[in-house]
N, C-alpha and C positions, 0 to 999 in steps of 0.2 A: 241421757239427761234426767236428773231427778229434780222434782219440783220441790221448792224450799218451803211451800205453804202446807195447808193441811187438806185431807181429803173430805168430800162432802159426805153427808149422811145419805145413805141409799147408793153411793158409788160402788162399782166394782173395782177391786184392786188386786194387783199381782204382787204375791209375797213370797218369801222362802221361810220354812219353818226353821226357827233357830233354837227352840227350847220346848220340851214337853213336859208338863207336870201333871199331876194327879187331878187337876182342877181345870186344865185347858192347854192351850197351845199359843206360844209367843210367836208372832210372825214378824219378820223384818219386811217393811214395805219396799218393793224394788223401785216403784216410781216416785217416792217421796224421800226427801233427805232427812236422815237421822229420825225416822218416824218407824214406830213399833207398835203393833197390835196385839190384842189378846182375843181369841175365839175360846169361850167358856166351853167346858165340856159338853154342855147341853147344845152347843151350836155347831160341834164338830160333825156330827152325823145324826141323822134320825133315828129315832129309837134309843133304848137303853144301851149304854157304853159299859162295858166291863173294863176295858183297857184302851186308853187314847191311842195307844201306839198300834193297835189293830187297824187303825183307820188313817193314820199320817205317820210320817217319819221324818226325822230331823234331815234338814238340807232339801226336803221335797218342796217344789215350786207348787203353790196353790192359788186359787182364785177365791177371794172372799168379798162378802158385801159388808160395808160399813153400816152398823147398826146406830153407832153413837159416837161423837167426838167431843171430848173435854179438854179443851185447850189449857185451861187452868191447872188441870192434875196432869196433864200430858198423857191422857188416856185415849186410846181408840178401840172401840168394842167391835169385834168383828164377827160374821157367821160364815162358815164354810158350807154348812148344809143348804143354806138358802140360795146357792148357785146351782143351778141346773147344767146338764151337760152342754147344751148348746151355747149358753152364756159363757161357759168356761172356756169352750174352744174359740168362740169369738174374742174374747177378752185376751186370750193367750196369743192369737194372731195379731191384735192390735198392739201389744205389748212387743211382740218380735218384729213388727213394722217400725216402732219407734226406735228400737234398738238399731235397725238398719239405718234410719233417718239419722241417728247420732253418729254413727259411723260415717255417712255421707258428710255429715258437718265438719268432721275431723279431716276428711279428705279434702274438703273445700277450702277450710281455712287454717288446717294444720293441726296437728297432734297437740301442740303447746299453745293453742288459741286461747285467751284469758278468758276468764268465766264472764267478765264485762262484756268482752267482745261476742262471745257466743251468745249470750241472753240479748244482746243487742238485736243481732240478726234473728234468732229464733223468735223474740217476740214480734218482730215486725212481720214475719211469716205467719205466725200464729194469729195475728189481727186479720188476717185474710183467709186462712185455711183453718180447718178444723184440727189439723195436725201437721207435724213437720214432715211426715211421710207423705200426705197428700199434697203438700206444698211441692216437694221434690217430684213426685210422680206427675203432676200437673206441668212442672216446668220441663219435664223429660218430653212430654207429649206436645205442648203447645209453645215452648221455647219462651222468649221474651215476653211475649204478650201476656202469659199465664201470670206474671209477676207485675204487670202494668200498675195495679193499685198498691202494690206493697212499697213501703217506706224504706226504700234501699237505693244506694247510690248505683249507678250504671256498672261500676266495676263488681259490686257485690251481686248484682243480677246477672252479669254475665259468667261469674263464678259458680253460682248456683245452677245455672243452666247448663254449663259445661260439665259440671260434675254430675247433674242429673242424666244428662244424656250418655255419658260415659258409663254409668254405674246401675241405673234404674231400669229394670225389665218391666215394660208397661203391657197391660193387657191390650189385645186387639180383636176385633171382630171381623168376620169376613162375610160379605153380601154379595149375591150375584143377580143380574137383571139381563135382558136381551133387549136389543133395538133392531127392528127391520128397516133397512134402508134401500129403496129402489129409485130409480132415476132413468126415465125412458129416452133422454136425449142422447145425441150421437156421443157426447163427451161424458156420458153418465158416469163411466168407471173413475174418471178423474174426479168428479164431483163427489162420488162416494168415498174416496181416498181423503178428499178434503174434510167430509163429514165425520170420518173416523179419526182424524187428527184433531177435529174440535172436540170429539167425544173424550179424547185423552186430555184435554186441559188447555191446551195452547198457554201454558203458564198460569191457568186460573185455579188449580187443584192446591189445597192447602198442603203445608208441609207435612202434617201428620197423617195425611192420607196417601196410601199407595192405590193407584188406579191403573188398569191395564185393559185393553180391548183386543179380542180376537175373533177370527172367523169360524162360524160353526157350520153354516150351510145356507146358501143363498136362498132369502135375502137377509139372513138372520146372523147377528154378531153379539158376542157375549161381552158384558162389561164386568168385571171383577174388582170389587173394591175392599181394602183393608184399612180399618180406622180404629181409633181408640174405643168408640162406643157406637151403638146401633144408630142413635141419632145423627151423628156425624156422618156414618157410613151411608145411611139411606139418603140423607140430603146429597152427598157426592155422587151417589149412583143416580138420582133422579135428574140432578143437574147435568152430569154426563149424557144422558140420553136426550135431554131436552137441546143441549148444543149440538149434537149429531142432527136431531131432528129440524132445527131451525137452520142448519147449514144446508142441509140436502132440500128443504123446502124452498130456500130463497134460489136453488138451482133448477127449480121445476120439478123436483121429486118429492118423495113421501117418506116420512119416519114414523114408525109406531113402536112405543115402548111397552114391553110386558115383562112379567117377572119370571115365567116358566118357559122352559125351552119348548119350541113348536116344531122344529125340523127333526127328521129320524136320524140322519146320518150326520157325523162330525165332518 
């Protein structure tokens, strides 16, 4: 997807060097339709430059900072030297992510999707998310719920979600905690089994969360959670331990949650 407008002053842009002259470098902007910028020789690299080609080559992908935009004269002034390595890597990754999202849009709505149709869906997603990549990633993690505020019909939402879940590799974090379950009654074993079932969710665990409970050593049980982020994971972990503790307490037993393992043997 290429934007039809103009970049903002101070913005970092990705471009491909398409012409090198004695006075500077012309860069075709990858993110903007029919836009070309110029990095003067003094903005290519720090210090005195004898030969521009010692610093850039034709066809090279670069990240540049927009110094000035003159729409009247169709001129965009760029600086390559004002971009540090961290900024360059971050911007390149962002650009690659948007290329992935562009491909997902083609998968979702077809390679021959019209510009009007593409822009309609893209603008609806961008009204709620910072980027198309963020929209698809959120849809892969949270499903239809992620697109509740997006101005798309149910069919489009379903298409985005199914495409996201089939193509997006989402990041996950793993957290572990422990719960001690004890019940002195004669049928205590059965009550502990019920508490463990409660810990596993009884249908209360969100779709994006993977949760499992395993025996460590009496009276200790391990709760393992995989979720898209630490906040979600920690919340699911604590809720699991709370369900188990409430279940066993109702049967006359006790439950205690702790983060570190306390038994010596598996």
